[in-house]
Structure formats: structure tokens, C-alpha cells
C-alpha positions, 0 to 999 in steps of 0.5 A: 602688779599682777596682770593676766590675759584671761577673758574674765580676770579678777581685778587685783587693783580694785580689790586691793585699793577699794574693796578690801579696805571697806571690808577691813574697816569693820572686819570684826562685825562681818559674818564668819562666812564673809571673813572666810571668803576674804581670807581665802581671797587674800591667801590666793593673792599672796600665793600669786604674788609670791610666784609672780603669776596668776594661773588660770585656776587661781583666776577662776577661783578668785572670780568665784570667791569674789562673786560669792562675796557679793552674793553674801552681801545682798 
């Protein structure tokens, strides 16, 4: 499990356990821009897992992508 000490932190557990499974239930039906955001989030998470740390810029990027994902689904 990845833990950060940033004021606003990306919730890795929530994304991995709740959000991601919902997105992948019908991934083939998602718009391409949503798929791109999901793949980018997954790539950053894989990078953080590999290095076993979350740098500030990665946390900020994950937050921006997550909010962008929410905006696209409105």
C-alpha cells in the first residue's frame, strides 16, 4: 500500500478497489478520452508501486487526472 504525506492525496485504495473495477466492467464502451485517462492513471500508479514511493508531482498529476475523469463523466 502506498501512503503519502501530502495535504491532498490521491486515494489509491479507493481508486483500486471501487473506481477502477467500475470503469473496467464495460471498458469497451468508454469514450477513448476516458480510456486514455484511466491508462495514464494506471501507468503512474505502476511507476509509484515499482519505486515504492509517491513523489509530489505524481500525486498532483494523479489528482488532476482523477478530477478530469470525474468531469468527463458528468
